[in-house]
One Martini backbone bead per residue (centre of mass of N, CA, C, O) as a GRO file, in nm:
protein
  285
    1MET     BB    1   0.522  -2.618   0.966
    2PRO     BB    2   0.268  -2.635   0.764
    3ARG     BB    3   0.175  -2.532   0.459
    4SER     BB    4  -0.043  -2.359   0.295
    5PRO     BB    5  -0.186  -2.389  -0.022
    6THR     BB    6  -0.264  -2.064  -0.020
    7ALA     BB    7   0.001  -1.902   0.022
    8GLY     BB    8   0.095  -1.869  -0.274
    9LEU     BB    9  -0.147  -1.701  -0.364
   10GLY     BB   10  -0.097  -1.468  -0.169
   11VAL     BB   11   0.169  -1.379  -0.298
   12VAL     BB   12   0.064  -1.315  -0.581
   13LEU     BB   13  -0.150  -1.104  -0.495
   14TYR     BB   14   0.049  -0.911  -0.352
   15LEU     BB   15   0.231  -0.843  -0.592
   16ALA     BB   16   0.002  -0.722  -0.762
   17GLY     BB   17  -0.073  -0.501  -0.555
   18VAL     BB   18   0.202  -0.353  -0.554
   19PHE     BB   19   0.195  -0.269  -0.847
   20LEU     BB   20  -0.064  -0.093  -0.819
   21PHE     BB   21   0.057   0.099  -0.616
   22ALA     BB   22   0.271   0.222  -0.800
   23LEU     BB   23   0.068   0.331  -1.006
   24ASN     BB   24  -0.097   0.502  -0.806
   25ASP     BB   25   0.135   0.688  -0.711
   26ALA     BB   26   0.198   0.818  -0.985
   27LEU     BB   27  -0.084   0.938  -1.039
   28GLY     BB   28  -0.112   1.100  -0.774
   29LYS     BB   29   0.132   1.291  -0.803
   30TRP     BB   30   0.035   1.422  -1.063
   31LEU     BB   31  -0.240   1.545  -0.939
   32VAL     BB   32  -0.145   1.704  -0.666
   33ALA     BB   33  -0.020   1.948  -0.819
   34ASP     BB   34  -0.343   2.064  -0.889
   35TYR     BB   35  -0.483   1.905  -0.648
   36GLY     BB   36  -0.650   1.807  -0.392
   37VAL     BB   37  -0.650   1.548  -0.178
   38GLY     BB   38  -0.953   1.533  -0.113
   39GLN     BB   39  -1.049   1.534  -0.405
   40LEU     BB   40  -0.909   1.273  -0.488
   41MET     BB   41  -1.049   1.088  -0.280
   42LEU     BB   42  -1.336   1.136  -0.382
   43VAL     BB   43  -1.309   1.063  -0.689
   44ARG     BB   44  -1.188   0.778  -0.646
   45SER     BB   45  -1.441   0.666  -0.502
   46ILE     BB   46  -1.629   0.705  -0.738
   47GLY     BB   47  -1.473   0.526  -0.936
   48ALA     BB   48  -1.487   0.267  -0.760
   49ALA     BB   49  -1.803   0.242  -0.752
   50PHE     BB   50  -1.840   0.138  -1.049
   51VAL     BB   51  -1.716  -0.145  -0.958
   52LEU     BB   52  -1.843  -0.217  -0.675
   53ALA     BB   53  -2.149  -0.224  -0.730
   54PRO     BB   54  -2.169  -0.482  -0.908
   55MET     BB   55  -2.037  -0.665  -0.696
   56ALA     BB   56  -2.248  -0.624  -0.472
   57LEU     BB   57  -2.490  -0.733  -0.638
   58ALA     BB   58  -2.364  -1.017  -0.696
   59LEU     BB   59  -2.257  -1.094  -0.387
   60LYS     BB   60  -2.397  -0.980  -0.137
   61PRO     BB   61  -2.276  -0.855   0.108
   62ALA     BB   62  -2.275  -0.804   0.457
   63LEU     BB   63  -2.245  -0.479   0.532
   64ARG     BB   64  -2.392  -0.472   0.827
   65ALA     BB   65  -2.228  -0.734   0.915
   66VAL     BB   66  -2.000  -0.634   1.134
   67GLU     BB   67  -1.690  -0.715   1.229
   68ASN     BB   68  -1.564  -0.546   1.460
   69PRO     BB   69  -1.620  -0.223   1.446
   70PRO     BB   70  -1.370  -0.083   1.574
   71LEU     BB   71  -1.166  -0.207   1.370
   72GLN     BB   72  -1.299  -0.102   1.114
   73ILE     BB   73  -1.269   0.198   1.179
   74LEU     BB   74  -0.963   0.199   1.220
   75ARG     BB   75  -0.900   0.105   0.932
   76VAL     BB   76  -1.019   0.343   0.779
   77PHE     BB   77  -0.833   0.559   0.913
   78ALA     BB   78  -0.564   0.432   0.833
   79MET     BB   79  -0.602   0.437   0.522
   80ALA     BB   80  -0.661   0.741   0.502
   81GLY     BB   81  -0.397   0.836   0.637
   82ASP     BB   82  -0.215   0.718   0.425
   83THR     BB   83  -0.316   0.870   0.174
   84TYR     BB   84  -0.295   1.161   0.275
   85SER     BB   85   0.008   1.157   0.355
   86PHE     BB   86   0.133   1.077   0.089
   87TYR     BB   87   0.032   1.312  -0.093
   88TRP     BB   88   0.142   1.542   0.083
   89ALA     BB   89   0.443   1.459   0.079
   90THR     BB   90   0.478   1.484  -0.242
   91ARG     BB   91   0.473   1.803  -0.240
   92SER     BB   92   0.778   1.822  -0.074
   93MET     BB   93   0.870   1.542  -0.200
   94PRO     BB   94   1.011   1.303  -0.339
   95LEU     BB   95   0.897   1.001  -0.422
   96ALA     BB   96   1.146   0.836  -0.329
   97ASP     BB   97   1.148   0.944  -0.034
   98VAL     BB   98   0.870   0.847   0.046
   99MET     BB   99   0.932   0.548  -0.013
  100THR     BB  100   1.140   0.510   0.206
  101PHE     BB  101   0.933   0.513   0.436
  102TYR     BB  102   0.745   0.284   0.320
  103MET     BB  103   0.976   0.063   0.349
  104ALA     BB  104   0.915   0.042   0.668
  105ALA     BB  105   0.650  -0.124   0.682
  106PRO     BB  106   0.752  -0.420   0.714
  107LEU     BB  107   0.867  -0.371   0.996
  108ILE     BB  108   0.597  -0.291   1.127
  109VAL     BB  109   0.438  -0.543   1.058
  110THR     BB  110   0.625  -0.743   1.196
  111ALA     BB  111   0.598  -0.611   1.479
  112LEU     BB  112   0.270  -0.628   1.495
  113SER     BB  113   0.203  -0.937   1.440
  114ALA     BB  114   0.260  -1.042   1.725
  115PRO     BB  115   0.073  -0.872   1.927
  116LEU     BB  116  -0.199  -0.856   1.734
  117LEU     BB  117  -0.191  -1.171   1.598
  118GLY     BB  118   0.004  -1.403   1.716
  119GLU     BB  119   0.251  -1.421   1.535
  120LYS     BB  120   0.523  -1.582   1.420
  121VAL     BB  121   0.857  -1.435   1.407
  122GLU     BB  122   1.116  -1.512   1.252
  123ARG     BB  123   1.443  -1.436   1.225
  124PHE     BB  124   1.467  -1.453   0.907
  125ARG     BB  125   1.251  -1.231   0.856
  126TRP     BB  126   1.404  -0.998   0.981
  127ILE     BB  127   1.648  -1.019   0.798
  128ALA     BB  128   1.498  -0.973   0.528
  129VAL     BB  129   1.386  -0.694   0.595
  130LEU     BB  130   1.662  -0.552   0.647
  131ILE     BB  131   1.783  -0.606   0.371
  132GLY     BB  132   1.566  -0.459   0.206
  133PHE     BB  133   1.603  -0.179   0.339
  134ALA     BB  134   1.898  -0.143   0.258
  135GLY     BB  135   1.840  -0.150  -0.048
  136VAL     BB  136   1.660   0.102  -0.055
  137LEU     BB  137   1.872   0.307   0.046
  138ILE     BB  138   2.063   0.260  -0.189
  139ALA     BB  139   1.864   0.326  -0.427
  140LEU     BB  140   1.752   0.624  -0.324
  141ARG     BB  141   1.932   0.825  -0.202
  142PRO     BB  142   1.881   1.027   0.021
  143THR     BB  143   1.789   1.344   0.057
  144PRO     BB  144   1.766   1.639   0.228
  145GLN     BB  145   1.443   1.625   0.203
  146LEU     BB  146   1.402   1.389   0.407
  147PHE     BB  147   1.417   1.637   0.648
  148SER     BB  148   1.152   1.757   0.619
  149TRP     BB  149   0.824   1.822   0.699
  150GLY     BB  150   0.733   1.556   0.537
  151SER     BB  151   0.855   1.323   0.704
  152PRO     BB  152   0.647   1.274   0.933
  153LEU     BB  153   0.417   1.224   0.732
  154ALA     BB  154   0.537   0.972   0.597
  155LEU     BB  155   0.565   0.805   0.857
  156PHE     BB  156   0.267   0.813   0.930
  157GLY     BB  157   0.171   0.672   0.672
  158ALA     BB  158   0.333   0.408   0.709
  159THR     BB  159   0.199   0.332   0.977
  160ASN     BB  160  -0.090   0.319   0.867
  161TYR     BB  161  -0.038   0.105   0.657
  162ALA     BB  162   0.056  -0.117   0.852
  163LEU     BB  163  -0.198  -0.120   1.028
  164GLY     BB  164  -0.391  -0.193   0.798
  165GLN     BB  165  -0.265  -0.470   0.738
  166VAL     BB  166  -0.311  -0.596   1.017
  167LEU     BB  167  -0.622  -0.552   1.027
  168THR     BB  168  -0.686  -0.718   0.778
  169ARG     BB  169  -0.587  -0.981   0.901
  170LYS     BB  170  -0.774  -0.973   1.154
  171LEU     BB  171  -1.037  -0.946   0.933
  172ARG     BB  172  -1.041  -1.214   0.743
  173ARG     BB  173  -1.351  -1.310   0.793
  174SER     BB  174  -1.424  -1.096   0.623
  175HIS     BB  175  -1.541  -0.965   0.356
  176TRP     BB  176  -1.360  -0.824   0.107
  177LEU     BB  177  -1.583  -0.627   0.004
  178GLN     BB  178  -1.648  -0.494   0.268
  179LEU     BB  179  -1.370  -0.373   0.325
  180THR     BB  180  -1.351  -0.205   0.061
  181ILE     BB  181  -1.609  -0.033   0.079
  182TRP     BB  182  -1.556   0.103   0.357
  183GLN     BB  183  -1.288   0.228   0.281
  184PHE     BB  184  -1.391   0.413   0.043
  185ALA     BB  185  -1.617   0.552   0.194
  186GLY     BB  186  -1.442   0.681   0.413
  187GLY     BB  187  -1.241   0.830   0.226
  188GLY     BB  188  -1.457   0.999   0.076
  189LEU     BB  189  -1.570   1.151   0.326
  190ILE     BB  190  -1.303   1.279   0.413
  191GLY     BB  191  -1.256   1.428   0.147
  192ALA     BB  192  -1.528   1.590   0.139
  193ALA     BB  193  -1.467   1.770   0.395
  194SER     BB  194  -1.235   1.941   0.219
  195VAL     BB  195  -1.358   2.056  -0.047
  196PRO     BB  196  -1.470   2.347   0.036
  197PHE     BB  197  -1.150   2.446   0.072
  198ALA     BB  198  -1.049   2.254  -0.197
  199TRP     BB  199  -1.140   2.337  -0.529
  200THR     BB  200  -1.080   2.197  -0.861
  201THR     BB  201  -1.170   2.200  -1.173
  202PRO     BB  202  -1.154   1.947  -1.383
  203SER     BB  203  -1.072   1.800  -1.640
  204ALA     BB  204  -1.165   1.537  -1.821
  205PHE     BB  205  -0.892   1.394  -1.804
  206ASP     BB  206  -0.842   1.425  -1.494
  207ALA     BB  207  -1.103   1.288  -1.407
  208GLY     BB  208  -1.024   1.017  -1.532
  209LEU     BB  209  -0.768   0.977  -1.361
  210MET     BB  210  -0.910   0.974  -1.086
  211ALA     BB  211  -1.083   0.728  -1.151
  212MET     BB  212  -0.843   0.542  -1.205
  213VAL     BB  213  -0.729   0.552  -0.922
  214GLY     BB  214  -0.973   0.411  -0.798
  215ILE     BB  215  -0.955   0.144  -0.956
  216VAL     BB  216  -0.663   0.068  -0.890
  217SER     BB  217  -0.684   0.082  -0.576
  218MET     BB  218  -0.913  -0.119  -0.551
  219LEU     BB  219  -0.765  -0.363  -0.673
  220CYS     BB  220  -0.535  -0.356  -0.475
  221PHE     BB  221  -0.704  -0.404  -0.211
  222VAL     BB  222  -0.827  -0.668  -0.296
  223LEU     BB  223  -0.565  -0.829  -0.324
  224ILE     BB  224  -0.453  -0.775  -0.034
  225THR     BB  225  -0.693  -0.880   0.125
  226LYS     BB  226  -0.678  -1.168   0.013
  227ALA     BB  227  -0.384  -1.227   0.093
  228LEU     BB  228  -0.428  -1.181   0.411
  229ALA     BB  229  -0.631  -1.432   0.420
  230LEU     BB  230  -0.396  -1.653   0.323
  231SER     BB  231  -0.152  -1.497   0.464
  232ARG     BB  232   0.093  -1.399   0.647
  233ALA     BB  233   0.214  -1.094   0.730
  234ALA     BB  234   0.521  -1.172   0.764
  235VAL     BB  235   0.541  -1.298   0.476
  236LEU     BB  236   0.445  -1.040   0.300
  237ALA     BB  237   0.601  -0.781   0.381
  238PRO     BB  238   0.874  -0.804   0.205
  239LEU     BB  239   0.721  -0.765  -0.078
  240GLN     BB  240   0.711  -0.449  -0.076
  241TYR     BB  241   0.997  -0.406  -0.215
  242SER     BB  242   0.893  -0.438  -0.518
  243ALA     BB  243   0.813  -0.139  -0.568
  244ILE     BB  244   1.094  -0.030  -0.659
  245LEU     BB  245   1.102  -0.183  -0.924
  246TRP     BB  246   0.851  -0.050  -1.052
  247ALA     BB  247   0.945   0.243  -1.026
  248ALA     BB  248   1.191   0.217  -1.211
  249LEU     BB  249   1.037   0.120  -1.463
  250MET     BB  250   0.839   0.360  -1.490
  251GLY     BB  251   1.056   0.580  -1.512
  252TRP     BB  252   1.167   0.472  -1.784
  253ILE     BB  253   0.906   0.463  -1.959
  254VAL     BB  254   0.794   0.761  -1.904
  255TRP     BB  255   1.090   0.940  -1.835
  256ARG     BB  256   1.367   0.806  -1.905
  257ASP     BB  257   1.492   0.681  -1.637
  258ALA     BB  258   1.782   0.562  -1.585
  259PRO     BB  259   1.933   0.338  -1.414
  260THR     BB  260   2.134   0.348  -1.157
  261LEU     BB  261   2.371   0.213  -0.968
  262PRO     BB  262   2.212   0.223  -0.698
  263ILE     BB  263   1.961   0.084  -0.809
  264VAL     BB  264   2.095  -0.180  -0.890
  265ALA     BB  265   2.224  -0.246  -0.614
  266GLY     BB  266   1.967  -0.231  -0.443
  267ASN     BB  267   1.807  -0.448  -0.600
  268ALA     BB  268   2.005  -0.677  -0.542
  269VAL     BB  269   1.955  -0.676  -0.237
  270ILE     BB  270   1.652  -0.724  -0.244
  271ILE     BB  271   1.665  -0.995  -0.396
  272ALA     BB  272   1.841  -1.137  -0.190
  273GLY     BB  273   1.634  -1.120   0.039
  274GLY     BB  274   1.412  -1.279  -0.113
  275LEU     BB  275   1.577  -1.542  -0.157
  276TYR     BB  276   1.629  -1.597   0.138
  277LEU     BB  277   1.335  -1.621   0.222
  278LEU     BB  278   1.259  -1.849   0.028
  279ALA     BB  279   1.467  -2.059   0.126
  280ARG     BB  280   1.374  -2.064   0.428
  281SER     BB  281   1.067  -2.132   0.373
  282GLN     BB  282   1.132  -2.431   0.257
  283ARG     BB  283   1.197  -2.515   0.526
  284PRO     BB  284   1.161  -2.705   0.778
  285ALA     BB  285   1.074  -2.655   1.116
   0.00000   0.00000   0.00000
């Protein structure tokens, strides 16, 4: 099967999006320690609107000409469920343990891409995904808290994230800005619904951080939406494992958490899985 010349660009955009996801996760966990999850979702949508509004005016996407409205609505709820579940889970579990569940997302994406997208998932891609997941388990060393009440919530969030990825690929003919705007509008409305029950007035600095979460996550979703329009979901899914590399680096830069031996060993396994996938992908079908 000949490879699309845009597939490589899709990989680059996806890797950049995963990096922004890691940054967004760190900012979000910092904020939900003092503020409600719904409040964060609302304010981050407002922050994203400051960037999305000029884009919408410049590009003028047909926001009302929605392709396949039921799938669009399902995608909005899936992405909102992902965000809500992730931040709630980090309240009772260490960030690394929540990420362990989210690293199952490539397996779920790979599994869903065949029945929902009709994409062929070669055996070597399954092998690469499983190798990467094994590396994540080695790196994160799941703690006993992995089996707390937050565990089902984290798994639910990972499933929603994977479903959102597959639906984004399914709706790839829609304008990327349309998908991003409806996603943040839906998430903001869902967050606003809970604000009357849990609102804490933020300081100016924290309000700025919430807005930054919106801008970072918006850029992240733009990159991933564009990537999924250019490359197959099964091809991009294993790249999600690069998030653990960024998490380890951010932990060292911000909190001076030196990488432990399991982190180094796990990352080596993840990289090996990525190199295996790259080598196999270069072979002609």
